[in-house]
ROSEDREN-618259 format. One record per residue (C-alpha): x, y, z; residue number from 1. Coordinates in nm, 2 decimals. Example, Ala and Ser with C-alpha at 12.3 -4.5 7.8 and 13.67 -1.06 7.14 Angstrom:
residues 2
{X->1.23 Y->-0.45 Z->0.78 kolnu->1}
{X->1.37 Y->-0.11 Z->0.71 kolnu->2}
end
This chain:
residues 417
{X->-2.80 Y->-1.14 Z->-1.03 kolnu->1}
{X->-2.70 Y->-1.44 Z->-0.81 kolnu->2}
{X->-2.56 Y->-1.32 Z->-0.48 kolnu->3}
{X->-2.30 Y->-1.54 Z->-0.22 kolnu->4}
{X->-2.29 Y->-1.45 Z->0.17 kolnu->5}
{X->-1.95 Y->-1.59 Z->0.35 kolnu->6}
{X->-2.01 Y->-1.68 Z->0.68 kolnu->7}
{X->-1.94 Y->-1.46 Z->0.94 kolnu->8}
{X->-1.77 Y->-1.71 Z->1.16 kolnu->9}
{X->-1.53 Y->-1.77 Z->0.89 kolnu->10}
{X->-1.46 Y->-1.38 Z->0.84 kolnu->11}
{X->-1.39 Y->-1.34 Z->1.22 kolnu->12}
{X->-1.13 Y->-1.63 Z->1.19 kolnu->13}
{X->-0.94 Y->-1.47 Z->0.93 kolnu->14}
{X->-0.93 Y->-1.16 Z->1.10 kolnu->15}
{X->-0.82 Y->-1.30 Z->1.39 kolnu->16}
{X->-0.56 Y->-1.50 Z->1.23 kolnu->17}
{X->-0.43 Y->-1.15 Z->1.05 kolnu->18}
{X->-0.44 Y->-0.97 Z->1.37 kolnu->19}
{X->-0.24 Y->-1.29 Z->1.52 kolnu->20}
{X->0.04 Y->-1.22 Z->1.26 kolnu->21}
{X->0.05 Y->-0.88 Z->1.31 kolnu->22}
{X->0.22 Y->-0.66 Z->1.01 kolnu->23}
{X->0.31 Y->-0.82 Z->0.73 kolnu->24}
{X->0.53 Y->-0.62 Z->0.59 kolnu->25}
{X->0.71 Y->-0.73 Z->0.19 kolnu->26}
{X->0.87 Y->-1.07 Z->0.26 kolnu->27}
{X->0.89 Y->-1.05 Z->0.62 kolnu->28}
{X->0.83 Y->-1.41 Z->0.84 kolnu->29}
{X->0.45 Y->-1.28 Z->0.90 kolnu->30}
{X->0.41 Y->-1.19 Z->0.50 kolnu->31}
{X->0.52 Y->-1.56 Z->0.42 kolnu->32}
{X->0.29 Y->-1.73 Z->0.64 kolnu->33}
{X->-0.03 Y->-1.56 Z->0.52 kolnu->34}
{X->0.07 Y->-1.67 Z->0.16 kolnu->35}
{X->0.12 Y->-2.02 Z->0.28 kolnu->36}
{X->-0.21 Y->-1.98 Z->0.46 kolnu->37}
{X->-0.42 Y->-1.88 Z->0.14 kolnu->38}
{X->-0.20 Y->-2.14 Z->-0.09 kolnu->39}
{X->-0.30 Y->-2.45 Z->0.13 kolnu->40}
{X->-0.64 Y->-2.36 Z->0.13 kolnu->41}
{X->-0.67 Y->-2.32 Z->-0.26 kolnu->42}
{X->-0.49 Y->-2.66 Z->-0.28 kolnu->43}
{X->-0.78 Y->-2.80 Z->0.00 kolnu->44}
{X->-1.00 Y->-2.66 Z->-0.30 kolnu->45}
{X->-0.85 Y->-2.92 Z->-0.54 kolnu->46}
{X->-0.70 Y->-2.59 Z->-0.70 kolnu->47}
{X->-0.32 Y->-2.60 Z->-0.87 kolnu->48}
{X->-0.14 Y->-2.34 Z->-0.70 kolnu->49}
{X->0.11 Y->-2.16 Z->-0.88 kolnu->50}
{X->0.42 Y->-1.97 Z->-0.74 kolnu->51}
{X->0.65 Y->-1.70 Z->-0.85 kolnu->52}
{X->0.92 Y->-1.60 Z->-0.62 kolnu->53}
{X->1.05 Y->-1.28 Z->-0.65 kolnu->54}
{X->1.43 Y->-1.16 Z->-0.53 kolnu->55}
{X->1.51 Y->-0.87 Z->-0.36 kolnu->56}
{X->1.74 Y->-0.68 Z->-0.10 kolnu->57}
{X->1.49 Y->-0.67 Z->0.19 kolnu->58}
{X->1.55 Y->-0.35 Z->0.40 kolnu->59}
{X->1.44 Y->-0.40 Z->0.76 kolnu->60}
{X->1.39 Y->-0.28 Z->1.17 kolnu->61}
{X->1.44 Y->-0.57 Z->1.41 kolnu->62}
{X->1.22 Y->-0.56 Z->1.66 kolnu->63}
{X->1.39 Y->-0.73 Z->1.91 kolnu->64}
{X->1.60 Y->-0.48 Z->1.93 kolnu->65}
{X->1.48 Y->-0.17 Z->2.14 kolnu->66}
{X->1.77 Y->0.00 Z->2.14 kolnu->67}
{X->1.80 Y->0.03 Z->1.72 kolnu->68}
{X->1.57 Y->0.33 Z->1.66 kolnu->69}
{X->1.64 Y->0.62 Z->1.88 kolnu->70}
{X->1.64 Y->1.01 Z->1.90 kolnu->71}
{X->1.81 Y->1.21 Z->2.18 kolnu->72}
{X->1.86 Y->1.59 Z->2.14 kolnu->73}
{X->1.96 Y->1.75 Z->2.47 kolnu->74}
{X->1.98 Y->1.46 Z->2.70 kolnu->75}
{X->1.59 Y->1.40 Z->2.61 kolnu->76}
{X->1.44 Y->1.16 Z->2.42 kolnu->77}
{X->1.26 Y->1.22 Z->2.15 kolnu->78}
{X->0.92 Y->0.95 Z->2.03 kolnu->79}
{X->1.01 Y->0.85 Z->1.68 kolnu->80}
{X->0.67 Y->0.81 Z->1.54 kolnu->81}
{X->0.73 Y->0.59 Z->1.24 kolnu->82}
{X->1.06 Y->0.53 Z->0.98 kolnu->83}
{X->1.07 Y->0.58 Z->0.64 kolnu->84}
{X->1.08 Y->0.24 Z->0.48 kolnu->85}
{X->1.39 Y->0.18 Z->0.28 kolnu->86}
{X->1.59 Y->0.50 Z->0.39 kolnu->87}
{X->1.86 Y->0.37 Z->0.51 kolnu->88}
{X->2.08 Y->0.27 Z->0.82 kolnu->89}
{X->2.29 Y->0.43 Z->1.07 kolnu->90}
{X->2.41 Y->0.09 Z->1.16 kolnu->91}
{X->2.42 Y->0.03 Z->1.57 kolnu->92}
{X->2.62 Y->0.35 Z->1.71 kolnu->93}
{X->2.39 Y->0.57 Z->1.51 kolnu->94}
{X->2.51 Y->0.95 Z->1.42 kolnu->95}
{X->2.55 Y->1.24 Z->1.65 kolnu->96}
{X->2.54 Y->1.57 Z->1.47 kolnu->97}
{X->2.41 Y->1.90 Z->1.46 kolnu->98}
{X->2.06 Y->1.98 Z->1.36 kolnu->99}
{X->2.02 Y->2.19 Z->1.07 kolnu->100}
{X->1.63 Y->2.36 Z->0.97 kolnu->101}
{X->1.54 Y->2.40 Z->0.64 kolnu->102}
{X->1.29 Y->2.56 Z->0.52 kolnu->103}
{X->1.07 Y->2.59 Z->0.18 kolnu->104}
{X->0.91 Y->2.31 Z->-0.04 kolnu->105}
{X->1.24 Y->2.28 Z->-0.22 kolnu->106}
{X->1.44 Y->2.23 Z->0.06 kolnu->107}
{X->1.88 Y->2.39 Z->0.00 kolnu->108}
{X->2.00 Y->2.04 Z->0.15 kolnu->109}
{X->2.38 Y->2.17 Z->0.11 kolnu->110}
{X->2.31 Y->2.38 Z->0.45 kolnu->111}
{X->2.27 Y->2.05 Z->0.61 kolnu->112}
{X->2.58 Y->1.91 Z->0.47 kolnu->113}
{X->2.79 Y->1.67 Z->0.77 kolnu->114}
{X->2.47 Y->1.72 Z->0.96 kolnu->115}
{X->2.14 Y->1.62 Z->1.02 kolnu->116}
{X->1.87 Y->1.83 Z->0.82 kolnu->117}
{X->1.51 Y->1.87 Z->0.96 kolnu->118}
{X->1.26 Y->1.93 Z->0.73 kolnu->119}
{X->0.84 Y->2.01 Z->0.80 kolnu->120}
{X->0.61 Y->1.80 Z->0.64 kolnu->121}
{X->0.24 Y->1.92 Z->0.61 kolnu->122}
{X->-0.03 Y->1.66 Z->0.62 kolnu->123}
{X->-0.29 Y->1.95 Z->0.41 kolnu->124}
{X->-0.62 Y->1.91 Z->0.34 kolnu->125}
{X->-0.67 Y->1.85 Z->-0.05 kolnu->126}
{X->-0.95 Y->1.81 Z->-0.29 kolnu->127}
{X->-0.99 Y->1.44 Z->-0.31 kolnu->128}
{X->-1.17 Y->1.49 Z->-0.67 kolnu->129}
{X->-0.83 Y->1.66 Z->-0.76 kolnu->130}
{X->-0.67 Y->1.32 Z->-0.73 kolnu->131}
{X->-0.98 Y->1.08 Z->-0.82 kolnu->132}
{X->-1.29 Y->1.15 Z->-1.03 kolnu->133}
{X->-1.63 Y->0.99 Z->-0.99 kolnu->134}
{X->-1.84 Y->0.90 Z->-1.33 kolnu->135}
{X->-2.12 Y->1.07 Z->-1.12 kolnu->136}
{X->-2.03 Y->1.44 Z->-1.14 kolnu->137}
{X->-2.26 Y->1.56 Z->-0.89 kolnu->138}
{X->-2.14 Y->1.32 Z->-0.63 kolnu->139}
{X->-1.78 Y->1.43 Z->-0.67 kolnu->140}
{X->-1.55 Y->1.35 Z->-0.37 kolnu->141}
{X->-1.47 Y->1.61 Z->-0.13 kolnu->142}
{X->-1.21 Y->1.75 Z->0.09 kolnu->143}
{X->-1.00 Y->1.49 Z->0.29 kolnu->144}
{X->-0.63 Y->1.45 Z->0.42 kolnu->145}
{X->-0.40 Y->1.18 Z->0.28 kolnu->146}
{X->-0.04 Y->1.13 Z->0.50 kolnu->147}
{X->0.09 Y->0.92 Z->0.19 kolnu->148}
{X->0.10 Y->1.23 Z->-0.03 kolnu->149}
{X->0.31 Y->1.42 Z->0.13 kolnu->150}
{X->0.54 Y->1.17 Z->0.29 kolnu->151}
{X->0.57 Y->1.05 Z->-0.01 kolnu->152}
{X->0.66 Y->1.45 Z->-0.21 kolnu->153}
{X->0.91 Y->1.47 Z->0.11 kolnu->154}
{X->1.09 Y->1.18 Z->0.03 kolnu->155}
{X->1.14 Y->1.24 Z->-0.30 kolnu->156}
{X->1.45 Y->1.52 Z->-0.18 kolnu->157}
{X->1.59 Y->1.23 Z->0.04 kolnu->158}
{X->1.84 Y->1.16 Z->-0.33 kolnu->159}
{X->1.95 Y->1.53 Z->-0.32 kolnu->160}
{X->1.99 Y->1.51 Z->0.02 kolnu->161}
{X->2.25 Y->1.23 Z->0.01 kolnu->162}
{X->2.42 Y->1.42 Z->-0.26 kolnu->163}
{X->2.43 Y->1.70 Z->-0.05 kolnu->164}
{X->2.60 Y->1.51 Z->0.17 kolnu->165}
{X->2.31 Y->1.53 Z->0.46 kolnu->166}
{X->2.41 Y->1.25 Z->0.70 kolnu->167}
{X->2.02 Y->1.16 Z->0.78 kolnu->168}
{X->1.68 Y->1.35 Z->0.79 kolnu->169}
{X->1.42 Y->1.43 Z->1.06 kolnu->170}
{X->1.08 Y->1.51 Z->0.87 kolnu->171}
{X->0.88 Y->1.73 Z->1.12 kolnu->172}
{X->0.47 Y->1.64 Z->1.08 kolnu->173}
{X->0.25 Y->1.94 Z->1.10 kolnu->174}
{X->-0.15 Y->1.86 Z->1.05 kolnu->175}
{X->-0.18 Y->1.48 Z->1.21 kolnu->176}
{X->-0.21 Y->1.42 Z->1.57 kolnu->177}
{X->0.08 Y->1.19 Z->1.71 kolnu->178}
{X->-0.16 Y->0.93 Z->1.69 kolnu->179}
{X->-0.24 Y->0.95 Z->1.33 kolnu->180}
{X->0.13 Y->0.94 Z->1.28 kolnu->181}
{X->0.24 Y->0.66 Z->1.53 kolnu->182}
{X->0.38 Y->0.35 Z->1.35 kolnu->183}
{X->0.26 Y->0.52 Z->0.96 kolnu->184}
{X->0.49 Y->0.31 Z->0.70 kolnu->185}
{X->0.53 Y->0.57 Z->0.46 kolnu->186}
{X->0.60 Y->0.61 Z->0.18 kolnu->187}
{X->0.66 Y->0.28 Z->0.02 kolnu->188}
{X->0.71 Y->0.30 Z->-0.38 kolnu->189}
{X->1.06 Y->0.46 Z->-0.38 kolnu->190}
{X->1.36 Y->0.30 Z->-0.45 kolnu->191}
{X->1.63 Y->0.26 Z->-0.13 kolnu->192}
{X->1.75 Y->0.59 Z->-0.08 kolnu->193}
{X->2.07 Y->0.52 Z->0.13 kolnu->194}
{X->2.06 Y->0.81 Z->0.38 kolnu->195}
{X->1.81 Y->0.75 Z->0.72 kolnu->196}
{X->1.50 Y->0.97 Z->0.81 kolnu->197}
{X->1.26 Y->0.92 Z->1.01 kolnu->198}
{X->0.91 Y->1.09 Z->1.07 kolnu->199}
{X->0.84 Y->1.30 Z->1.46 kolnu->200}
{X->0.49 Y->1.47 Z->1.56 kolnu->201}
{X->0.33 Y->1.65 Z->1.77 kolnu->202}
{X->0.50 Y->1.84 Z->2.08 kolnu->203}
{X->0.84 Y->1.63 Z->1.98 kolnu->204}
{X->0.82 Y->1.79 Z->1.64 kolnu->205}
{X->0.79 Y->2.10 Z->1.78 kolnu->206}
{X->1.06 Y->2.07 Z->2.03 kolnu->207}
{X->1.30 Y->1.90 Z->1.75 kolnu->208}
{X->1.24 Y->2.20 Z->1.51 kolnu->209}
{X->1.38 Y->2.44 Z->1.76 kolnu->210}
{X->1.62 Y->2.26 Z->1.82 kolnu->211}
{X->1.75 Y->2.29 Z->1.48 kolnu->212}
{X->1.69 Y->2.65 Z->1.46 kolnu->213}
{X->1.89 Y->2.65 Z->1.74 kolnu->214}
{X->2.20 Y->2.46 Z->1.62 kolnu->215}
{X->2.12 Y->2.15 Z->1.86 kolnu->216}
{X->2.31 Y->1.81 Z->1.83 kolnu->217}
{X->2.11 Y->1.55 Z->1.80 kolnu->218}
{X->2.21 Y->1.18 Z->1.84 kolnu->219}
{X->1.99 Y->0.95 Z->1.61 kolnu->220}
{X->2.01 Y->0.56 Z->1.55 kolnu->221}
{X->1.84 Y->0.38 Z->1.29 kolnu->222}
{X->1.98 Y->0.03 Z->1.30 kolnu->223}
{X->1.84 Y->-0.11 Z->1.01 kolnu->224}
{X->1.96 Y->-0.43 Z->0.83 kolnu->225}
{X->1.95 Y->-0.53 Z->0.50 kolnu->226}
{X->1.92 Y->-0.88 Z->0.36 kolnu->227}
{X->2.04 Y->-0.91 Z->0.02 kolnu->228}
{X->1.82 Y->-1.27 Z->-0.02 kolnu->229}
{X->1.51 Y->-1.14 Z->0.04 kolnu->230}
{X->1.21 Y->-1.32 Z->-0.14 kolnu->231}
{X->0.86 Y->-1.29 Z->-0.16 kolnu->232}
{X->0.60 Y->-1.55 Z->-0.31 kolnu->233}
{X->0.28 Y->-1.42 Z->-0.53 kolnu->234}
{X->0.05 Y->-1.73 Z->-0.58 kolnu->235}
{X->-0.19 Y->-1.80 Z->-0.88 kolnu->236}
{X->-0.48 Y->-2.04 Z->-0.98 kolnu->237}
{X->-0.66 Y->-2.07 Z->-1.26 kolnu->238}
{X->-1.03 Y->-2.19 Z->-1.26 kolnu->239}
{X->-1.10 Y->-2.33 Z->-1.61 kolnu->240}
{X->-1.41 Y->-2.24 Z->-1.75 kolnu->241}
{X->-1.69 Y->-2.47 Z->-1.95 kolnu->242}
{X->-1.74 Y->-2.32 Z->-2.22 kolnu->243}
{X->-1.53 Y->-2.00 Z->-2.29 kolnu->244}
{X->-1.20 Y->-2.13 Z->-2.16 kolnu->245}
{X->-1.01 Y->-1.92 Z->-2.37 kolnu->246}
{X->-1.19 Y->-1.58 Z->-2.19 kolnu->247}
{X->-1.07 Y->-1.54 Z->-1.84 kolnu->248}
{X->-1.14 Y->-1.33 Z->-1.54 kolnu->249}
{X->-0.86 Y->-1.20 Z->-1.34 kolnu->250}
{X->-0.97 Y->-1.14 Z->-0.97 kolnu->251}
{X->-0.70 Y->-0.99 Z->-0.75 kolnu->252}
{X->-0.54 Y->-0.87 Z->-0.43 kolnu->253}
{X->-0.20 Y->-0.85 Z->-0.28 kolnu->254}
{X->-0.08 Y->-1.03 Z->0.04 kolnu->255}
{X->0.15 Y->-0.77 Z->0.22 kolnu->256}
{X->0.03 Y->-0.53 Z->0.50 kolnu->257}
{X->0.06 Y->-0.36 Z->0.80 kolnu->258}
{X->-0.31 Y->-0.40 Z->0.97 kolnu->259}
{X->-0.60 Y->-0.65 Z->0.93 kolnu->260}
{X->-0.76 Y->-0.39 Z->0.67 kolnu->261}
{X->-0.45 Y->-0.34 Z->0.48 kolnu->262}
{X->-0.44 Y->-0.60 Z->0.40 kolnu->263}
{X->-0.80 Y->-0.85 Z->0.42 kolnu->264}
{X->-0.87 Y->-0.89 Z->0.09 kolnu->265}
{X->-0.75 Y->-1.24 Z->0.05 kolnu->266}
{X->-1.05 Y->-1.32 Z->0.24 kolnu->267}
{X->-1.25 Y->-1.27 Z->-0.08 kolnu->268}
{X->-0.94 Y->-1.38 Z->-0.28 kolnu->269}
{X->-1.03 Y->-1.76 Z->-0.11 kolnu->270}
{X->-1.39 Y->-1.77 Z->-0.05 kolnu->271}
{X->-1.46 Y->-1.63 Z->-0.45 kolnu->272}
{X->-1.27 Y->-1.92 Z->-0.54 kolnu->273}
{X->-1.43 Y->-2.16 Z->-0.29 kolnu->274}
{X->-1.75 Y->-2.13 Z->-0.44 kolnu->275}
{X->-1.57 Y->-2.07 Z->-0.88 kolnu->276}
{X->-1.46 Y->-2.46 Z->-0.78 kolnu->277}
{X->-1.76 Y->-2.58 Z->-0.68 kolnu->278}
{X->-1.95 Y->-2.41 Z->-0.97 kolnu->279}
{X->-1.76 Y->-2.33 Z->-1.25 kolnu->280}
{X->-1.82 Y->-2.04 Z->-1.49 kolnu->281}
{X->-1.83 Y->-2.01 Z->-1.88 kolnu->282}
{X->-1.46 Y->-1.81 Z->-1.89 kolnu->283}
{X->-1.17 Y->-1.94 Z->-1.69 kolnu->284}
{X->-1.10 Y->-1.76 Z->-1.36 kolnu->285}
{X->-0.78 Y->-1.64 Z->-1.26 kolnu->286}
{X->-0.76 Y->-1.61 Z->-0.86 kolnu->287}
{X->-0.42 Y->-1.40 Z->-0.79 kolnu->288}
{X->-0.22 Y->-1.26 Z->-0.49 kolnu->289}
{X->0.04 Y->-1.06 Z->-0.52 kolnu->290}
{X->0.37 Y->-0.99 Z->-0.32 kolnu->291}
{X->0.54 Y->-0.65 Z->-0.34 kolnu->292}
{X->0.26 Y->-0.40 Z->-0.29 kolnu->293}
{X->0.42 Y->-0.29 Z->0.01 kolnu->294}
{X->0.77 Y->-0.23 Z->-0.22 kolnu->295}
{X->0.72 Y->-0.19 Z->-0.57 kolnu->296}
{X->1.03 Y->-0.05 Z->-0.69 kolnu->297}
{X->1.14 Y->-0.42 Z->-0.61 kolnu->298}
{X->0.89 Y->-0.58 Z->-0.86 kolnu->299}
{X->0.82 Y->-0.36 Z->-1.14 kolnu->300}
{X->0.92 Y->-0.03 Z->-1.26 kolnu->301}
{X->0.59 Y->0.08 Z->-1.36 kolnu->302}
{X->0.25 Y->0.05 Z->-1.20 kolnu->303}
{X->0.17 Y->-0.16 Z->-0.95 kolnu->304}
{X->0.27 Y->-0.50 Z->-0.77 kolnu->305}
{X->0.03 Y->-0.71 Z->-1.03 kolnu->306}
{X->0.20 Y->-0.53 Z->-1.33 kolnu->307}
{X->0.50 Y->-0.77 Z->-1.26 kolnu->308}
{X->0.27 Y->-1.09 Z->-1.29 kolnu->309}
{X->0.09 Y->-0.92 Z->-1.60 kolnu->310}
{X->0.45 Y->-0.90 Z->-1.78 kolnu->311}
{X->0.58 Y->-1.24 Z->-1.68 kolnu->312}
{X->0.26 Y->-1.41 Z->-1.77 kolnu->313}
{X->0.10 Y->-1.25 Z->-2.10 kolnu->314}
{X->-0.03 Y->-1.58 Z->-2.20 kolnu->315}
{X->-0.33 Y->-1.58 Z->-1.96 kolnu->316}
{X->-0.46 Y->-1.25 Z->-2.02 kolnu->317}
{X->-0.29 Y->-1.03 Z->-2.30 kolnu->318}
{X->-0.51 Y->-1.16 Z->-2.59 kolnu->319}
{X->-0.24 Y->-1.25 Z->-2.89 kolnu->320}
{X->-0.15 Y->-1.54 Z->-3.09 kolnu->321}
{X->-0.21 Y->-1.85 Z->-2.88 kolnu->322}
{X->-0.32 Y->-1.63 Z->-2.54 kolnu->323}
{X->-0.58 Y->-1.64 Z->-2.34 kolnu->324}
{X->-0.80 Y->-1.29 Z->-2.36 kolnu->325}
{X->-0.89 Y->-1.16 Z->-2.04 kolnu->326}
{X->-1.22 Y->-1.00 Z->-2.03 kolnu->327}
{X->-1.27 Y->-0.83 Z->-1.71 kolnu->328}
{X->-1.10 Y->-0.81 Z->-1.34 kolnu->329}
{X->-1.19 Y->-0.76 Z->-1.03 kolnu->330}
{X->-0.98 Y->-0.66 Z->-0.73 kolnu->331}
{X->-1.08 Y->-0.67 Z->-0.38 kolnu->332}
{X->-0.90 Y->-0.48 Z->-0.11 kolnu->333}
{X->-0.92 Y->-0.32 Z->0.23 kolnu->334}
{X->-1.27 Y->-0.46 Z->0.33 kolnu->335}
{X->-1.45 Y->-0.35 Z->0.61 kolnu->336}
{X->-1.33 Y->-0.09 Z->0.75 kolnu->337}
{X->-1.46 Y->0.15 Z->0.98 kolnu->338}
{X->-1.39 Y->0.49 Z->0.95 kolnu->339}
{X->-1.13 Y->0.72 Z->1.16 kolnu->340}
{X->-1.15 Y->1.08 Z->1.20 kolnu->341}
{X->-0.82 Y->1.29 Z->1.30 kolnu->342}
{X->-0.84 Y->1.58 Z->1.48 kolnu->343}
{X->-0.47 Y->1.79 Z->1.47 kolnu->344}
{X->-0.57 Y->2.07 Z->1.68 kolnu->345}
{X->-0.73 Y->1.80 Z->1.97 kolnu->346}
{X->-0.44 Y->1.59 Z->1.89 kolnu->347}
{X->-0.72 Y->1.29 Z->1.89 kolnu->348}
{X->-0.75 Y->1.02 Z->1.67 kolnu->349}
{X->-1.05 Y->0.76 Z->1.68 kolnu->350}
{X->-1.34 Y->0.61 Z->1.57 kolnu->351}
{X->-1.66 Y->0.80 Z->1.46 kolnu->352}
{X->-1.90 Y->0.51 Z->1.44 kolnu->353}
{X->-1.98 Y->0.49 Z->1.07 kolnu->354}
{X->-1.82 Y->0.29 Z->0.84 kolnu->355}
{X->-1.49 Y->0.42 Z->0.59 kolnu->356}
{X->-1.65 Y->0.55 Z->0.29 kolnu->357}
{X->-1.63 Y->0.31 Z->0.00 kolnu->358}
{X->-1.40 Y->0.39 Z->-0.28 kolnu->359}
{X->-1.51 Y->0.13 Z->-0.59 kolnu->360}
{X->-1.35 Y->0.19 Z->-0.86 kolnu->361}
{X->-1.52 Y->0.09 Z->-1.27 kolnu->362}
{X->-1.30 Y->0.15 Z->-1.59 kolnu->363}
{X->-1.61 Y->0.23 Z->-1.84 kolnu->364}
{X->-1.98 Y->0.28 Z->-1.82 kolnu->365}
{X->-2.08 Y->-0.04 Z->-1.83 kolnu->366}
{X->-1.92 Y->-0.20 Z->-1.50 kolnu->367}
{X->-2.05 Y->0.13 Z->-1.32 kolnu->368}
{X->-2.40 Y->0.04 Z->-1.43 kolnu->369}
{X->-2.34 Y->-0.29 Z->-1.30 kolnu->370}
{X->-2.20 Y->-0.12 Z->-0.98 kolnu->371}
{X->-2.43 Y->0.16 Z->-0.92 kolnu->372}
{X->-2.77 Y->-0.14 Z->-1.00 kolnu->373}
{X->-2.58 Y->-0.44 Z->-0.75 kolnu->374}
{X->-2.41 Y->-0.27 Z->-0.48 kolnu->375}
{X->-2.54 Y->-0.22 Z->-0.16 kolnu->376}
{X->-2.37 Y->-0.18 Z->0.15 kolnu->377}
{X->-2.49 Y->0.14 Z->0.32 kolnu->378}
{X->-2.86 Y->0.18 Z->0.22 kolnu->379}
{X->-2.76 Y->0.46 Z->-0.04 kolnu->380}
{X->-2.66 Y->0.36 Z->-0.41 kolnu->381}
{X->-2.23 Y->0.36 Z->-0.45 kolnu->382}
{X->-2.03 Y->0.65 Z->-0.56 kolnu->383}
{X->-1.85 Y->0.50 Z->-0.84 kolnu->384}
{X->-1.50 Y->0.66 Z->-0.91 kolnu->385}
{X->-1.31 Y->0.69 Z->-1.27 kolnu->386}
{X->-0.98 Y->0.59 Z->-1.34 kolnu->387}
{X->-0.72 Y->0.83 Z->-1.47 kolnu->388}
{X->-0.72 Y->0.79 Z->-1.86 kolnu->389}
{X->-0.38 Y->0.62 Z->-1.96 kolnu->390}
{X->-0.24 Y->0.43 Z->-2.25 kolnu->391}
{X->-0.32 Y->0.07 Z->-2.30 kolnu->392}
{X->0.05 Y->-0.11 Z->-2.28 kolnu->393}
{X->-0.10 Y->-0.42 Z->-2.48 kolnu->394}
{X->-0.40 Y->-0.49 Z->-2.72 kolnu->395}
{X->-0.70 Y->-0.63 Z->-2.61 kolnu->396}
{X->-0.82 Y->-0.67 Z->-2.21 kolnu->397}
{X->-1.07 Y->-0.42 Z->-2.12 kolnu->398}
{X->-1.09 Y->-0.34 Z->-1.71 kolnu->399}
{X->-1.16 Y->-0.45 Z->-1.41 kolnu->400}
{X->-1.40 Y->-0.39 Z->-1.13 kolnu->401}
{X->-1.29 Y->-0.29 Z->-0.78 kolnu->402}
{X->-1.24 Y->-0.08 Z->-0.51 kolnu->403}
{X->-0.91 Y->0.07 Z->-0.48 kolnu->404}
{X->-0.66 Y->0.28 Z->-0.70 kolnu->405}
{X->-0.46 Y->-0.01 Z->-0.79 kolnu->406}
{X->-0.68 Y->-0.09 Z->-1.04 kolnu->407}
{X->-0.54 Y->0.10 Z->-1.27 kolnu->408}
{X->-0.20 Y->-0.12 Z->-1.35 kolnu->409}
{X->-0.54 Y->-0.38 Z->-1.50 kolnu->410}
{X->-0.66 Y->-0.02 Z->-1.66 kolnu->411}
{X->-0.31 Y->0.04 Z->-1.81 kolnu->412}
{X->-0.33 Y->-0.31 Z->-2.02 kolnu->413}
{X->-0.65 Y->-0.26 Z->-2.13 kolnu->414}
{X->-0.83 Y->-0.51 Z->-1.93 kolnu->415}
{X->-1.19 Y->-0.40 Z->-1.84 kolnu->416}
{X->-1.18 Y->-0.36 Z->-1.38 kolnu->417}
end
């Protein structure tokens, strides 16, 4: 098998560029700058770049307004770890109400009617194998924590809280250090909730819970704004095959992210595009940089953000009369991550010196065998995970090899991934 290597200086330059952009939340200026950056590189290769402009209501916190996010109880300023994205807004004046501590996995929101509800959220350890299976059952995943899961489960209650007349919600983290909790952008799969919500952690979480038990007053400001004319761009380009052009291979990543790992997959897309343009393959290769991963409800009612492109452009993959037929796919994400370990008891969070365990997916045994034979980054044979069994939404396509659960969008579309 032929290999190619990306120049170290190229990788370093791209990572430094991502660092200079900072967080690239869906539809933000920095998000659009990255999309334009990739578009220009593809155009420089001679590729014809297509754009899908996606319109949505964009919720955001004004970074230039230091007073736009604040929580105060008994004259004490409480550190807010993060805001629940697309939760809601208090406006610049905030809301000053009584705190109510609600307990249990399904809070009785009516007890906090007219006030601010305070709810514990526990970041518990769980067997990762329960969510992600491996093809080799002897190499099943062990236990882990994932703040995304409890944050999402907690967020499912916000609609009920709003209907019950609750003014705002404070989620008090348990089982996570203040350093890991700080700046989390979770969850990102729920629709707009129309009720402001924030997360607190550590000693401040203890204080908020105690204050709620005593029925203290709190002032909460979440001065978010909603832009009804928000836009973001998905870009894509095809390199025609030289002998089996009717068959396509989809190479996918997403452009929105919050740091230089989530998401840096565009580096792989650009370098693979450079290679394929110089040496076209038998099949047509479609390079796709999707937008909306951090705002999935704005682009699709099912699956991941790539579902929108699949819906809008079946002629490139669906295999019907006159359509191209996708035979494989590759999803590239979260490259080069170093492992960090969170210790809630010691309240520490930092690097271990090891690489983050790779999450490689393959949707069939043939792709699994290929990965096990060829993939080497740590000196060990890779552990290959399997997507959950799903139903195809269209006939044909097979599946795509990849590094994260978002490959399930292509798997549902019956494209080998």
